[in-house]
C-alpha positions as CSV (number, residue, x, y, z in Angstrom):
1,M,-17.8,38.2,3.0
2,N,-18.2,35.2,1.0
3,D,-15.0,35.4,-1.5
4,M,-11.6,36.5,-0.9
5,R,-9.1,37.2,-3.5
6,S,-5.5,36.4,-3.2
7,P,-2.9,39.2,-3.8
8,D,-2.3,37.7,-7.2
9,P,-5.6,36.2,-8.3
10,A,-3.9,34.2,-11.3
11,A,-1.4,32.4,-9.0
12,G,-3.4,30.5,-6.5
13,P,-5.7,27.5,-6.4
14,H,-9.3,28.0,-5.5
15,I,-9.9,26.9,-1.9
16,L,-13.4,26.4,-0.3
17,V,-13.5,27.0,3.4
18,V,-16.7,25.5,5.0
19,D,-17.3,26.3,8.6
20,D,-20.3,27.5,10.5
21,D,-18.0,29.7,13.1
22,Q,-17.9,33.1,11.2
23,Q,-14.9,34.1,13.3
24,I,-12.9,30.9,12.4
25,R,-14.3,31.1,8.7
26,N,-13.1,34.7,8.1
27,L,-9.9,34.3,9.7
28,L,-8.9,31.2,7.6
29,G,-10.2,33.2,4.5
30,R,-7.9,36.1,5.2
31,Y,-4.9,34.0,6.2
32,L,-5.4,31.8,2.8
33,A,-5.7,34.8,0.7
34,E,-2.5,36.2,2.1
35,Q,-0.8,33.0,1.0
36,N,-1.8,33.6,-2.4
37,F,-4.9,31.2,-2.6
38,R,-8.2,32.3,-4.0
39,V,-10.7,31.7,-1.2
40,S,-14.4,31.2,-1.1
41,L,-16.5,30.7,2.2
42,A,-19.4,28.6,3.1
43,A,-21.3,28.5,6.5
44,S,-23.4,25.4,5.8
45,G,-23.3,22.1,4.1
46,R,-26.2,23.1,1.8
47,E,-23.7,26.1,0.3
48,V,-21.1,23.4,-0.6
49,E,-23.0,22.3,-3.8
50,R,-23.7,25.8,-4.9
51,R,-20.2,26.9,-4.6
52,L,-19.1,23.7,-6.6
53,A,-21.4,24.4,-9.2
54,E,-20.3,28.2,-9.6
55,G,-16.9,27.2,-10.7
56,R,-13.8,25.1,-10.3
57,V,-12.8,24.4,-6.6
58,D,-9.1,23.0,-6.1
59,L,-9.6,21.9,-2.5
60,I,-12.1,21.9,0.3
61,V,-11.6,22.7,4.0
62,L,-14.5,21.2,5.6
63,D,-15.6,21.3,9.3
64,L,-17.2,18.2,10.6
65,M,-19.7,20.0,12.7
66,L,-22.2,22.0,10.6
67,P,-25.6,23.3,11.6
68,D,-27.8,21.8,8.9
69,I,-26.0,18.6,7.5
70,S,-23.2,16.6,9.0
71,G,-19.7,17.0,7.6
72,L,-19.5,13.5,6.9
73,D,-22.7,13.6,4.8
74,V,-21.2,16.7,3.0
75,C,-18.1,14.6,2.1
76,R,-20.0,11.7,1.2
77,A,-22.1,13.8,-1.4
78,V,-19.1,15.4,-2.8
79,R,-17.3,12.1,-3.3
80,A,-20.3,10.6,-5.0
81,H,-19.6,12.9,-8.1
82,S,-16.3,14.7,-7.6
83,N,-12.7,14.0,-6.7
84,V,-11.8,17.5,-5.4
85,P,-9.4,16.9,-2.4
86,I,-11.0,17.3,0.9
87,I,-9.4,18.2,4.2
88,L,-11.3,17.7,7.3
89,L,-11.3,20.2,10.5
90,T,-12.2,17.9,13.6
91,A,-12.3,18.3,17.3
92,L,-9.8,16.5,19.3
93,K,-12.5,13.9,20.5
94,E,-13.9,13.1,17.0
95,D,-11.5,10.1,16.4
96,V,-14.5,8.0,14.9
97,D,-15.8,10.6,12.7
98,R,-12.5,11.3,11.6
99,I,-11.8,7.6,10.6
100,I,-15.2,7.5,9.0
101,G,-14.5,10.7,7.1
102,L,-11.1,9.1,5.8
103,E,-13.1,5.8,4.8
104,I,-15.7,7.8,2.7
105,G,-13.0,9.8,0.7
106,A,-11.5,12.6,2.6
107,D,-7.7,13.1,1.6
108,D,-6.4,14.4,5.2
109,Y,-7.5,15.8,8.4
110,L,-6.5,18.4,11.0
111,G,-7.6,18.6,14.7
112,K,-8.7,21.8,16.3
113,P,-7.4,23.8,17.5
114,F,-4.7,24.2,14.9
115,N,-2.3,26.6,13.6
116,P,-3.2,28.0,10.4
117,R,0.2,27.6,9.0
118,E,-0.1,23.8,9.5
119,L,-3.3,24.0,7.5
120,V,-1.5,25.8,4.7
121,A,1.3,23.2,4.8
122,R,-1.4,20.5,4.5
123,I,-3.2,22.0,1.8
124,R,-0.1,22.4,-0.3
125,A,0.9,18.9,0.4
126,V,-2.2,17.5,-1.0
127,L,-2.2,19.8,-3.9
128,R,1.3,18.9,-4.9
129,R,0.4,15.0,-4.4
130,L,-2.4,15.9,-7.2
131,S,-0.1,17.8,-9.5
132,P,3.3,16.0,-9.8
133,R,3.8,17.3,-13.3
134,D,3.7,21.1,-11.7
135,T,6.5,20.2,-9.2
136,V,8.9,18.7,-11.8
137,P,8.1,20.2,-15.3
138,Q,11.1,18.7,-17.0
139,A,11.0,15.2,-15.9
140,A,11.0,12.0,-18.3
141,P,7.3,10.3,-18.8
142,T,7.1,7.6,-16.1
143,L,6.3,4.3,-17.4
144,R,2.9,2.9,-16.6
145,L,3.0,0.1,-14.0
146,R,1.0,-3.4,-14.5
147,F,0.1,-5.5,-11.7
148,S,-2.6,-8.5,-11.3
149,G,-4.0,-7.2,-14.6
150,F,-4.4,-3.7,-13.3
151,V,-2.5,-0.8,-15.0
152,A,-1.5,2.3,-13.1
153,D,-0.1,5.6,-14.8
154,P,1.7,7.5,-12.2
155,T,1.9,10.8,-14.6
156,S,-2.2,10.9,-15.0
157,R,-2.7,9.4,-11.9
158,Q,-5.1,6.8,-13.4
159,L,-5.8,3.4,-12.7
160,W,-7.5,0.8,-15.1
161,D,-8.9,-2.7,-14.2
162,P,-8.1,-5.8,-16.2
163,S,-11.1,-4.9,-18.7
164,G,-9.8,-1.5,-19.4
165,S,-12.3,0.3,-17.3
166,E,-10.9,3.2,-15.3
167,I,-11.1,2.8,-11.4
168,V,-11.6,6.4,-9.9
169,L,-9.2,6.9,-7.1
170,T,-8.9,9.7,-4.7
171,G,-5.5,11.5,-4.5
172,A,-4.6,9.7,-1.2
173,E,-5.7,6.4,-2.5
174,F,-3.4,6.7,-5.4
175,D,-0.6,8.0,-3.3
176,L,-0.7,4.7,-1.3
177,L,-1.1,2.5,-4.4
178,L,2.0,4.0,-5.9
179,A,4.1,3.8,-2.6
180,L,3.2,0.0,-2.8
181,L,3.8,-0.3,-6.5
182,E,7.2,1.3,-6.2
183,R,8.2,-1.2,-3.4
184,P,6.7,-4.8,-4.4
185,G,7.5,-7.5,-1.8
186,R,8.6,-5.0,0.8
187,M,7.0,-4.9,4.2
188,L,6.1,-1.4,4.9
189,S,5.1,-0.1,8.5
190,R,2.1,2.3,8.7
191,E,4.6,4.9,9.9
192,Q,6.5,4.4,6.7
193,L,3.5,4.6,4.4
194,L,2.3,7.6,6.3
195,D,5.9,9.2,6.0
196,I,6.0,8.3,2.3
197,T,2.6,9.6,1.4
198,H,2.0,12.4,3.8
199,G,5.6,13.6,4.5
200,R,4.9,13.6,8.2
201,A,5.3,11.2,11.2
202,A,2.2,9.1,12.3
203,G,0.7,9.4,15.6
204,G,0.5,6.2,17.8
205,F,-3.3,6.0,17.2
206,D,-3.2,7.1,13.7
207,R,-5.6,4.7,11.7
208,S,-5.7,6.6,8.2
209,I,-3.3,4.2,6.6
210,D,-5.6,1.2,7.7
211,V,-8.5,3.1,6.3
212,L,-7.0,3.8,2.9
213,I,-5.8,0.2,2.8
214,S,-9.3,-1.0,3.1
215,R,-10.5,1.5,0.5
216,L,-8.0,0.3,-1.9
217,R,-8.9,-3.4,-1.5
218,R,-12.5,-2.7,-2.0
219,K,-11.6,-1.0,-5.2
220,L,-9.3,-3.7,-6.3
221,G,-11.6,-6.3,-5.6
222,D,-9.3,-7.5,-3.0
223,A,-11.2,-7.3,0.2
224,G,-11.5,-10.2,2.1
225,T,-9.1,-12.2,0.0
226,F,-5.9,-10.2,0.5
227,Q,-4.0,-11.4,-2.4
228,I,-2.8,-8.1,-3.8
229,I,-2.1,-6.3,-0.5
230,K,-1.2,-8.5,2.6
231,T,-1.4,-7.6,6.1
232,L,1.7,-8.8,7.9
233,R,1.7,-9.9,11.5
234,N,4.4,-7.4,12.5
235,G,2.3,-4.4,11.8
236,G,2.7,-3.6,8.2
237,Y,1.6,-4.0,4.5
238,Q,3.0,-5.7,1.6
239,L,2.4,-5.6,-2.3
240,A,2.2,-9.5,-2.8
241,T,2.0,-9.3,-6.6
242,R,4.4,-8.8,-9.4
243,V,4.8,-5.3,-10.9
244,E,5.9,-4.8,-14.5
245,S,6.4,-1.7,-16.8
246,A,3.8,-1.2,-19.3
247,G,4.2,1.3,-22.2
248,G,1.8,3.2,-24.3
249,T,-0.2,6.5,-23.9
250,E,-3.8,5.3,-24.5
251,P,-6.0,3.5,-21.9
252,P,-5.6,-0.2,-21.8
253,P,-7.7,-2.2,-24.3
254,P,-10.5,-4.1,-22.7
């Protein structure tokens, strides 16, 4: 079975589960369908592109160990043309691959073995971060934020560079940027940033924030200069630039 409908097909986001283990794949498919998600299943990396071409996918649950193509290669290929959220499933000893996965654009990860309830919680957390207007429909419009010539829109979750060109960020990258923009000049530890952006405590070896900071710096042209995001000696990060409110609803002019 490759597609599973939720009890209310109109209610749930579409989740693509990619795992070569048929038992795990079907188990996750049934459990997610019971949680009111619409589910498609894929057993290999090559099936992912076909599934994405068939229609909108709201999130991919991707196992790193696939029979034909590495899950990292699948993640890299998807991220080259799509910002669909990706949650990696990794074995406990795959720390290096997990970090690489975050570097190339994955939004979160979950180590095997895991409780399906935790996976559902991670999925919902990622989807909430990407759809803030759905969680607070009556909220007043949020002002855009200007810093070092860049303009960020918390409502549309877009970022423009000083020339007016859009910089494409993943959901996790934008969450981290917004956390820094809302607290300019403050030292924020890795644990604080993980709690703000993921709503969970960090493990002692968790390097996901370091990876996201590195990705943000590259996209902001700050890699190697650290003029926008500074690393502090006591184990934290600081937005080292002034943040101002910027009005308007159109993209910034070049």
